[in-house]
C-alpha positions in Angstrom: 22.5 -108.6 -27.9 21.2 -106.9 -24.7 19.1 -103.7 -24.7 21.6 -101.7 -22.6 24.7 -101.0 -24.5 27.7 -98.7 -24.1 31.2 -98.1 -25.4 34.1 -99.5 -23.5 37.6 -98.0 -23.7 40.0 -100.0 -21.5 43.7 -100.5 -21.6 44.6 -102.3 -18.4 47.7 -104.3 -17.3 47.1 -106.7 -14.4 50.1 -107.5 -12.2 49.4 -111.2 -12.3 50.8 -114.7 -12.4 54.4 -115.3 -13.7 54.5 -116.9 -17.1 57.5 -119.0 -15.8 55.2 -121.0 -13.6 54.6 -124.4 -15.1 51.0 -125.6 -15.3 50.1 -128.8 -13.7 49.8 -131.8 -16.0 46.1 -132.2 -15.1 45.5 -128.8 -16.8 48.1 -128.1 -19.4 45.8 -125.4 -20.8 46.0 -123.4 -17.6 47.5 -120.3 -19.2 45.1 -120.1 -22.1 42.8 -117.9 -20.1 45.5 -115.4 -19.2 44.7 -112.7 -21.8 41.4 -110.9 -21.8 40.6 -108.8 -24.8 37.1 -107.4 -25.0 35.1 -104.2 -25.3 36.7 -101.3 -27.1 40.4 -102.2 -27.1 40.2 -103.6 -23.6 43.1 -105.8 -22.4 43.4 -107.4 -19.0 46.7 -109.3 -18.9 46.9 -111.9 -16.1 50.2 -113.2 -17.3 52.8 -110.5 -18.1 54.7 -110.8 -21.4 56.0 -108.5 -24.1 52.9 -108.4 -26.2 51.2 -105.1 -27.2 48.5 -103.7 -25.0 46.8 -102.0 -28.0 44.3 -104.1 -30.0 41.6 -103.4 -32.5 38.5 -105.0 -30.9 35.3 -103.0 -30.6 32.8 -105.4 -29.1 29.7 -104.8 -27.0 29.4 -108.5 -25.9 30.9 -111.2 -28.2 34.6 -111.7 -27.4 37.0 -114.7 -27.5 40.7 -115.0 -27.2 43.1 -117.9 -28.1 46.5 -118.1 -26.6 49.2 -120.7 -26.6 50.1 -122.8 -23.5 52.5 -120.1 -22.1 49.9 -117.4 -22.2 51.0 -115.6 -25.4 48.0 -114.4 -27.4 47.6 -115.8 -30.9 44.1 -114.8 -32.1 41.2 -112.7 -30.8 37.8 -111.9 -32.2 34.6 -109.9 -31.7 32.6 -112.6 -33.6 32.9 -110.8 -36.9 36.6 -110.2 -37.5 39.6 -112.3 -36.4 42.9 -110.6 -35.7 46.4 -112.1 -34.9 48.6 -110.9 -32.1 50.0 -108.1 -34.4 46.5 -106.8 -35.1 46.6 -108.2 -38.7 43.2 -109.3 -40.0 43.2 -113.0 -40.5 39.6 -113.0 -41.7 36.4 -110.9 -41.5 32.8 -111.1 -42.5 32.0 -113.9 -40.2 28.4 -114.9 -39.5 28.2 -113.3 -36.1 27.7 -110.0 -34.3 29.7 -108.1 -31.7 26.5 -107.8 -29.7 25.9 -111.6 -29.4 25.9 -112.7 -25.8 28.7 -115.2 -25.3 28.6 -115.4 -29.1 32.2 -116.6 -29.9 34.6 -119.1 -28.5 37.8 -120.8 -29.7 38.6 -124.6 -29.6 42.0 -126.0 -30.2 43.2 -129.5 -31.3 46.8 -130.0 -30.3 47.1 -133.2 -32.4 46.8 -131.4 -35.8 47.2 -127.7 -34.7 43.7 -126.8 -35.8 41.8 -123.9 -34.3 38.0 -123.8 -34.6 36.1 -120.6 -33.9 32.4 -121.0 -33.2 30.2 -117.9 -33.6 26.5 -117.1 -33.5 24.5 -114.3 -35.1 22.6 -112.1 -32.8 18.9 -112.5 -31.9 17.5 -109.9 -34.3 18.9 -111.5 -37.4 16.7 -113.5 -39.7 18.4 -116.9 -39.7 20.1 -116.8 -36.3 22.9 -119.1 -37.5 25.4 -121.1 -35.4 28.6 -121.6 -37.5 32.3 -122.2 -37.3 35.5 -121.2 -39.0 38.6 -123.2 -39.2 42.3 -122.2 -39.0 45.6 -124.1 -39.2 48.6 -123.1 -37.2 52.0 -123.9 -38.7 55.5 -122.5 -38.2 54.3 -119.3 -36.6 51.8 -118.8 -39.4 48.0 -118.8 -39.3 46.1 -120.1 -42.3 42.3 -119.8 -42.8 41.0 -123.1 -44.0 37.3 -122.4 -44.2 34.8 -120.0 -42.7 31.1 -119.6 -42.0 30.4 -123.4 -42.0 26.8 -123.4 -40.8 25.9 -126.1 -38.3 22.4 -124.9 -37.3 19.9 -122.1 -37.7 17.3 -120.5 -35.4 19.8 -120.6 -32.5 20.0 -118.3 -29.5 23.1 -116.2 -28.9 25.3 -118.0 -26.3 27.9 -120.7 -26.9 29.5 -122.9 -24.2 32.6 -125.2 -24.7 33.9 -128.0 -22.4 36.3 -131.0 -22.6 34.7 -134.4 -23.1 35.2 -137.1 -20.6 38.4 -138.3 -22.3 39.9 -134.8 -21.7 41.2 -134.8 -25.3 38.1 -134.0 -27.4 35.5 -131.3 -26.8 31.8 -130.5 -26.7 30.4 -127.2 -28.0 26.9 -126.4 -26.9 24.2 -124.0 -28.2 20.5 -123.6 -27.5 17.6 -123.3 -29.9 15.5 -120.1 -30.4 12.0 -120.2 -28.9 12.3 -123.8 -27.8 13.9 -125.9 -25.0 16.4 -127.7 -27.2 20.1 -128.0 -26.5 22.5 -129.0 -29.3 25.7 -130.7 -28.3 28.3 -131.1 -31.1 31.3 -133.4 -30.6 34.8 -132.2 -31.7 37.4 -134.8 -32.5 40.9 -133.9 -33.5 39.9 -130.6 -35.0 36.9 -132.0 -36.8 33.3 -131.4 -35.7 30.5 -133.9 -36.1 27.6 -132.4 -38.1 25.0 -134.4 -36.2 24.3 -133.0 -32.8 23.2 -134.7 -29.7 19.8 -133.0 -29.1 18.3 -132.7 -25.6 14.9 -131.3 -24.8 15.3 -130.0 -21.3 14.3 -127.0 -19.2 12.0 -124.1 -20.0 11.2 -122.3 -23.2 12.5 -118.7 -22.9 10.0 -117.4 -25.4 10.3 -116.1 -29.0 11.4 -112.5 -28.4 15.0 -111.4 -29.2 15.4 -110.4 -25.6 14.6 -113.9 -24.5 17.5 -115.4 -26.5 20.1 -113.2 -24.8 21.2 -115.4 -21.8 24.3 -117.0 -20.5 25.3 -120.7 -20.7 28.1 -121.5 -18.2 29.5 -124.9 -17.4 30.9 -125.9 -14.0 34.6 -126.1 -14.4 34.5 -129.9 -14.0 31.9 -130.1 -16.8 29.3 -131.9 -14.8 26.7 -129.1 -14.6 25.5 -126.3 -16.8 23.8 -123.1 -15.8 21.4 -121.2 -18.0 20.4 -117.7 -17.0 17.1 -116.0 -17.9 16.5 -112.4 -18.8 12.8 -113.0 -18.8 12.5 -113.5 -15.0 9.4 -111.3 -14.5 7.7 -113.4 -17.2 9.3 -116.8 -16.7 9.7 -117.6 -13.0 12.3 -120.4 -13.7 15.0 -117.9 -12.9 18.3 -119.8 -13.3 18.2 -123.4 -14.4 20.8 -126.1 -13.5 21.3 -129.0 -15.9 23.2 -132.2 -15.5 25.7 -132.8 -18.4 27.1 -136.1 -19.5 30.6 -135.6 -20.9 30.5 -139.0 -22.5 27.3 -138.8 -24.5 26.6 -135.0 -24.6 23.1 -135.5 -23.2 21.7 -132.7 -21.0 19.0 -133.2 -18.4 17.4 -130.5 -16.2 17.7 -131.3 -12.5 16.9 -128.1 -10.7 15.9 -124.5 -11.0 16.5 -121.6 -8.7 13.2 -119.7 -8.1 12.7 -116.4 -6.4 14.8 -114.2 -8.7 12.7 -111.1 -9.4 15.0 -109.2 -11.8 16.5 -110.2 -15.1 19.6 -112.4 -14.7 22.7 -111.8 -16.8 25.7 -113.2 -15.1 25.9 -116.8 -13.8 29.0 -118.8 -12.8 30.2 -121.7 -10.6 33.0 -121.3 -8.1 36.3 -123.0 -9.0 35.5 -125.9 -6.7 32.0 -126.2 -8.3 30.3 -125.9 -4.9 29.0 -122.4 -4.9 26.8 -120.6 -7.6 27.0 -116.9 -8.2 24.1 -115.1 -9.9 23.9 -111.4 -10.8 20.4 -110.0 -11.0 20.9 -107.2 -13.5 19.3 -104.3 -11.6 19.5 -105.6 -8.1 21.6 -108.1 -6.1 24.5 -110.5 -6.3 23.2 -113.9 -5.1 25.4 -116.7 -3.7 24.0 -120.2 -3.4 25.6 -123.1 -1.6 25.3 -126.0 -4.0 25.2 -129.7 -3.1 25.1 -132.0 -6.1 24.4 -135.7 -5.8 23.2 -138.6 -7.9 19.5 -138.3 -7.1 18.8 -134.6 -6.6 20.3 -131.2 -6.0 20.2 -129.2 -2.8 20.6 -125.4 -2.4 21.4 -125.3 1.3 21.5 -121.5 1.7 21.4 -118.3 -0.2 23.0 -114.9 0.3 22.0 -111.6 -1.3 24.5 -108.8 -1.5 23.4 -105.4 -2.5 25.5 -103.9 -5.2 24.7 -100.6 -6.8 24.4 -100.4 -10.6 23.6 -102.9 -13.4 25.6 -106.1 -13.0 27.0 -107.7 -16.2 28.4 -111.0 -17.4 30.5 -113.0 -14.9 33.7 -115.1 -15.7 36.2 -117.2 -13.8 39.8 -115.9 -13.8 43.1 -117.8 -14.1 43.9 -117.1 -10.4 40.7 -118.8 -9.1 38.7 -115.6 -8.7 35.5 -114.4 -10.3 35.1 -111.0 -12.1 32.2 -109.1 -13.5 31.5 -105.6 -14.6 29.1 -103.0 -13.4 27.6 -100.9 -16.2 29.1 -97.4 -16.6 31.7 -98.0 -13.9 35.5 -97.8 -14.3 36.2 -101.1 -12.6 35.6 -104.8 -12.6 34.2 -106.2 -9.4 36.1 -109.2 -8.1 35.1 -112.1 -5.8 38.5 -113.0 -4.4 37.6 -116.3 -2.6 34.6 -117.7 -4.4 35.2 -121.2 -3.0 34.5 -119.8 0.5 30.8 -119.4 1.0 31.3 -117.4 4.2 34.4 -115.3 3.6 34.2 -114.9 -0.2 35.7 -111.3 0.0 33.8 -109.2 -2.4 36.0 -106.4 -3.8 33.8 -103.8 -5.6 36.7 -102.1 -7.3 38.8 -105.2 -7.8 40.3 -104.3 -11.1 40.5 -100.6 -12.0 39.9 -99.7 -15.6 40.4 -96.4 -17.4 36.9 -96.0 -18.8 33.4 -97.3 -18.5 32.6 -101.0 -18.5 30.2 -102.8 -20.8 28.3 -106.2 -21.0 30.6 -108.9 -22.3 33.7 -110.7 -21.1 35.8 -113.2 -23.0 34.4 -116.7 -23.6 36.7 -119.6 -23.0 36.6 -123.4 -22.9 35.4 -123.8 -19.2 37.8 -126.8 -18.7 40.7 -124.3 -18.9 39.7 -123.2 -15.4 39.8 -126.8 -13.9 42.9 -128.2 -12.3 42.0 -131.4 -10.3 44.7 -133.1 -8.2 44.3 -136.3 -10.2 42.8 -137.1 -13.7 43.5 -139.2 -16.7 43.0 -138.9 -20.5 42.0 -141.8 -22.7 42.1 -142.4 -26.5 39.4 -144.9 -27.6 40.1 -146.9 -30.8 36.6 -148.2 -31.8 38.1 -150.4 -34.6 39.9 -152.6 -32.1 38.1 -151.6 -28.8 41.6 -150.7 -27.4 42.0 -147.7 -25.2 45.2 -145.9 -24.3 45.0 -144.3 -20.8 47.4 -141.6 -19.6 47.5 -140.8 -15.9 47.9 -137.2 -14.6 48.4 -135.7 -11.2 49.5 -132.4 -9.5 51.8 -133.9 -6.8 54.4 -135.9 -8.8 53.1 -139.3 -7.7 55.7 -142.0 -7.6 53.5 -145.1 -7.9 50.3 -145.8 -9.8 47.5 -148.4 -9.9 44.8 -149.0 -12.5 41.8 -151.2 -11.9 39.5 -152.1 -14.8 36.2 -153.9 -14.4 32.9 -154.3 -16.0 30.1 -152.6 -14.0 28.8 -155.0 -11.4 31.6 -157.5 -12.1 34.9 -158.4 -10.5 38.1 -156.6 -11.5 39.4 -158.0 -14.8 42.7 -156.2 -15.1 45.2 -154.2 -13.0 48.3 -152.2 -14.1 51.1 -150.5 -12.1 52.4 -148.0 -14.6 51.3 -144.4 -15.1 50.3 -144.9 -18.8 48.7 -148.1 -20.0 46.9 -149.6 -23.0 44.1 -152.1 -22.5 42.3 -154.2 -25.0 38.6 -154.8 -24.2 37.1 -158.1 -25.3 33.5 -157.4 -24.4 31.0 -154.5 -24.8 29.0 -152.7 -22.1 29.7 -150.3 -19.2 33.1 -150.4 -17.6 34.5 -148.7 -14.5 38.0 -147.3 -14.8 39.8 -146.5 -11.5 43.1 -144.7 -11.4 45.1 -144.3 -8.2 48.1 -142.0 -7.8 50.3 -142.5 -4.8 53.1 -140.5 -3.1 54.1 -141.5 0.4 51.0 -141.4 2.6 49.0 -139.6 -0.1 46.7 -141.6 -2.3 44.3 -139.8 -4.7 41.7 -141.7 -6.7 39.5 -140.9 -9.7 36.9 -143.2 -11.3 35.3 -142.8 -14.8 32.7 -144.8 -16.6 33.2 -145.8 -20.2 30.7 -147.6 -22.5 32.2 -150.0 -25.0 30.3 -150.6 -28.2 30.7 -153.4 -30.8 33.8 -153.0 -33.0 33.4 -151.4 -36.4 35.1 -152.7 -39.5 37.0 -150.2 -41.6 35.6 -151.7 -44.7 32.0 -151.8 -43.6 30.6 -151.0 -47.1 32.2 -154.1 -48.7 34.3 -154.4 -51.8 34.4 -152.3 -55.0 32.4 -153.8 -57.8 31.7 -153.5 -61.5 28.7 -154.0 -63.7 28.6 -154.8 -67.4 28.2 -151.8 -69.7 24.5 -151.1 -70.3 23.4 -153.3 -67.3 20.7 -151.9 -65.0 21.6 -152.5 -61.3 20.5 -151.5 -57.8 22.9 -152.2 -55.0 22.0 -151.4 -51.4 25.0 -150.2 -49.5 24.7 -150.8 -45.8 26.4 -149.0 -42.9 26.5 -150.7 -39.5 23.3 -150.3 -37.5 23.0 -148.6 -34.2 25.3 -145.6 -35.0 24.8 -142.1 -33.6 24.5 -140.7 -37.1 25.1 -141.4 -40.8 26.3 -139.1 -43.5 26.5 -140.2 -47.2 28.2 -138.4 -50.1 24.9 -136.7 -50.9 24.4 -135.6 -47.3 21.6 -138.1 -46.7 21.5 -139.5 -43.2 20.1 -143.0 -43.4 21.8 -146.3 -42.6 21.5 -147.5 -46.2 22.0 -146.0 -49.6 20.8 -147.4 -52.9 23.4 -147.2 -55.7 21.9 -147.5 -59.2 24.7 -145.7 -61.1 28.4 -146.0 -61.3 30.5 -143.7 -59.1 32.2 -143.2 -55.8 30.0 -143.7 -52.7 31.2 -142.5 -49.3 29.6 -143.2 -46.0 30.8 -141.5 -42.8 29.4 -143.0 -39.6 29.6 -141.6 -36.1 29.4 -144.3 -33.4 27.7 -144.0 -30.1 31.2 -143.3 -28.6 31.6 -140.6 -31.3 34.3 -142.3 -33.3 34.0 -141.1 -36.9 34.9 -143.6 -39.6 34.5 -143.3 -43.4 34.5 -146.0 -46.0 34.3 -145.8 -49.8 32.9 -148.1 -52.5 33.7 -147.6 -56.1 31.2 -148.9 -58.7 32.4 -149.0 -62.3 31.3 -150.3 -65.7 33.2 -153.1 -67.3 33.4 -154.8 -70.7 31.6 -158.1 -70.6 33.6 -160.1 -73.2 35.7 -162.6 -71.1 34.7 -166.2 -71.7 33.7 -168.4 -68.8 36.9 -170.1 -67.5 36.9 -173.9 -67.4 38.9 -175.8 -64.7 40.6 -179.0 -65.5 42.7 -181.3 -63.2 46.0 -183.0 -63.9 46.9 -185.1 -60.9 47.2 -182.6 -58.0 47.1 -179.3 -60.0 44.1 -177.3 -61.3 44.5 -175.7 -64.7 42.4 -173.1 -66.5 42.7 -172.2 -70.2 42.0 -168.6 -70.9 43.4 -166.3 -73.6 42.4 -162.8 -72.4 42.7 -162.9 -68.6 45.8 -161.4 -67.0 45.1 -162.7 -63.5 43.1 -165.5 -61.8 41.2 -165.2 -58.5 40.9 -168.6 -56.8 38.2 -169.4 -54.2 38.1 -172.4 -51.9 34.8 -173.2 -50.2 33.5 -169.9 -51.4 36.3 -167.9 -49.6 39.0 -166.0 -51.4 42.0 -168.4 -51.5 44.7 -167.0 -53.8 45.3 -164.6 -56.6 47.7 -165.7 -59.3 49.1 -164.5 -62.6 49.6 -168.1 -63.7 46.7 -170.3 -65.0 47.2 -173.1 -62.5 47.0 -173.9 -58.9 48.9 -176.5 -56.9 46.5 -178.3 -54.6 47.3 -178.8 -51.0 43.9 -179.6 -49.6 40.5 -180.9 -50.6 37.5 -178.7 -51.0 35.2 -176.9 -53.5 37.2 -174.7 -55.9 36.3 -172.1 -58.4 38.3 -169.4 -60.3 37.5 -165.9 -61.7 39.2 -164.8 -64.8 40.2 -161.1 -64.5 41.4 -158.4 -66.8 41.6 -154.6 -66.2 38.5 -152.8 -67.5 36.7 -156.1 -68.1 34.1 -157.9 -66.1 35.3 -160.9 -64.1 34.0 -164.2 -65.2 33.6 -167.1 -62.9 34.0 -170.8 -63.5 31.7 -173.5 -62.2 32.6 -175.2 -58.9 35.2 -177.9 -59.1 35.1 -180.5 -56.3 38.4 -182.0 -55.0 37.6 -185.0 -52.7 41.0 -186.7 -52.7 44.7 -185.8 -53.1 47.4 -188.2 -54.1 50.0 -186.2 -52.1 48.3 -187.5 -49.0 49.0 -191.1 -50.0 52.7 -190.4 -50.3 52.7 -188.9 -46.9 51.0 -192.0 -45.5 53.7 -194.2 -47.1 56.3 -192.2 -45.2 57.9 -191.0 -48.4 59.5 -187.6 -47.9 60.4 -185.9 -51.2 62.5 -182.7 -51.0 62.8 -180.2 -53.9 65.4 -177.5 -53.4 66.6 -174.8 -53.5 63.3 -173.0 -53.9 63.5 -170.4 -55.4 66.3 -171.4 -57.7 68.3 -169.4 -60.2 70.1 -172.4 -61.8 69.2 -176.0 -61.0 67.1 -178.0 -58.6 67.7 -181.1 -56.6 65.1 -183.8 -55.9 65.9 -186.1 -53.0 63.8 -189.1 -52.1 63.6 -190.8 -48.7 62.3 -194.0 -50.4 63.9 -195.0 -53.6 61.8 -196.4 -56.5 60.9 -195.6 -60.1 59.6 -192.0 -60.6 58.5 -190.0 -63.5 59.3 -186.3 -63.2 57.6 -183.5 -65.3 58.1 -179.8 -65.1 55.5 -177.3 -66.5 55.8 -173.6 -67.1 53.2 -171.0 -66.2 51.2 -171.6 -69.4 50.9 -175.3 -68.5 53.4 -176.4 -71.2 55.6 -179.3 -70.3 59.3 -178.2 -70.6 60.9 -181.3 -69.0 60.2 -185.0 -68.6 62.4 -187.8 -67.3 62.5 -191.0 -65.2 64.7 -191.8 -62.2 65.1 -194.3 -59.5 67.5 -192.2 -57.4 68.1 -188.6 -56.3 68.5 -186.3 -59.3 69.8 -182.8 -60.2 67.9 -180.9 -63.0 69.3 -177.8 -64.6 66.9 -174.9 -65.3 69.5 -172.6 -66.7 68.2 -172.7 -70.3 64.7 -171.7 -69.3 63.5 -168.1 -68.7 62.7 -166.8 -65.2 59.2 -167.6 -64.1 57.0 -169.9 -62.0 57.2 -173.7 -62.6 55.3 -176.7 -61.4 57.2 -179.9 -60.6 55.2 -183.1 -60.9 56.6 -186.3 -59.5 54.8 -189.6 -60.1 55.7 -193.1 -58.9 54.6 -196.3 -60.6 51.4 -196.4 -58.7 50.4 -193.0 -60.2 50.9 -191.3 -56.8 52.2 -187.7 -57.3 53.8 -184.8 -55.5 53.6 -181.2 -56.7 55.6 -178.2 -55.8 56.3 -174.8 -57.3 59.8 -173.5 -58.2 60.3 -169.8 -58.9 63.4 -169.4 -61.1 65.0 -165.9 -60.7 
């Protein structure tokens, strides 16, 4: 909210860009800024279509519009009520205010068709909340999923939105009230992380309501952030410039522009991010030539242009201009060539309107105004540390080159296709270079990506049971070094102590802002199973147990096999144990059973190749020996009962037709008590 308010009645149709123009692939959201709806039923239409010019908005400052990729309006809001394109109310009663400066903005996830609306209450409210509401788009319908989800309290009015470095996900930024704290929330596929990246940077505006009414405006490339200051006579920091890291969400103050003697409302970067425009509310339009670099910022020169009247909020336009209002005028002032510091072409009455103008203009994702000649998106899978890269350009490149290397190291991989997938086998900082080529033209973009250790999907471990009436205390551990933790009770530590049965859920957000959830179920069980005892018969292990319905075998303390039958054919030496299991009952484990020698190995050493086939069988089996001799043959069912015994000194055929379907063990013993075991499944 700002102290000077008025009523705006505008219905304006701008003869603008054709909707048939296709946006470049480096900015597929180009047309999402084509509809401006603000003030009291104000409509500026930069892309002509057949939509109505009459809307229901009545806003002093807060205003946001969501359109589809061809410029057709879908939703609009004043921060309190949301309407669709037919002026039907989708929802109202939002935590917000139509006088909150830059107090509403829409974010869209194409992957799941989710629209998030972020909104702030105005500076005179008690709690000063920052909240969001969630909508689902489906088959030309709009469904409210939730509203007034509070992310923070004691927040100033403005909200800023920008794409993250991967050009898929987003960052939404707000600023604390009466402090110097920025809160950056990461948005992934329509879901927002509840744990913000908090940066203490810049000045404290002061605790008055007036001091919390300022603008936050990203450069179109997302590298810098401007913060205006209405308290210039008191706080001489004027306009502050911050460096923004689109990977981490961290904000760092790098420069401030002194010498501004009147309250500042409107601030904006030129489309090429090289000029800064600042409106002193009651005095001048200021233009600064801006030179960013890695170590410092330089303001080379400054121009002051006298404009009568009170200047208002500034905004980029879809056609690479800048527009702002002058209070109580019937026009929007336009800077036609803002990239040109010398010949910027200020047009005082650039867009004529029917009635008097007011403070606010629509708030958009600032990345919608950015169309570089070359770019790439990437999708980072933090489970496998695999990244899918998609190249983009504006000039229909015909050849492509990717170079991937760890920072300070030699190139480790190159690719020659436009879209690639690369698996990283190390962690640390990587440099990704993408080159798009067409004829003599060669454009290059470089991005830095930090790879962190892989995360297991089952980081909490296995479900478990405790005997009825048993006291227990199990510490559940999430991976260390995460950006934040969130357990089912909203606690935010890396560990959680479970001392009751139930379902325990941990959601972790990594340093690369991957969000992964795992669940552990702890139940009670009946502790009445007897301890299983393992016995050996030649090269098979047997366990006698009346109640168990399955057996979990371990070899050398690693899970080896789960069977329904109470025996295990041995194929190797080692330390074995078995757990008897039954649904609703506690598992009981046997003692360890050492296997140091197998007779099957002796047969192999003798060169004796014994074949049992077919396996599985539905009728009979054949036993073929490579070395003839005297053999004893026994067949056991799944209960360990002997169902056949015979002797032979030649190949033999045995019929199983009279036996029921099941799993059978065939034991073959020569006169030296050497044996060979196999399993036959009779269908």
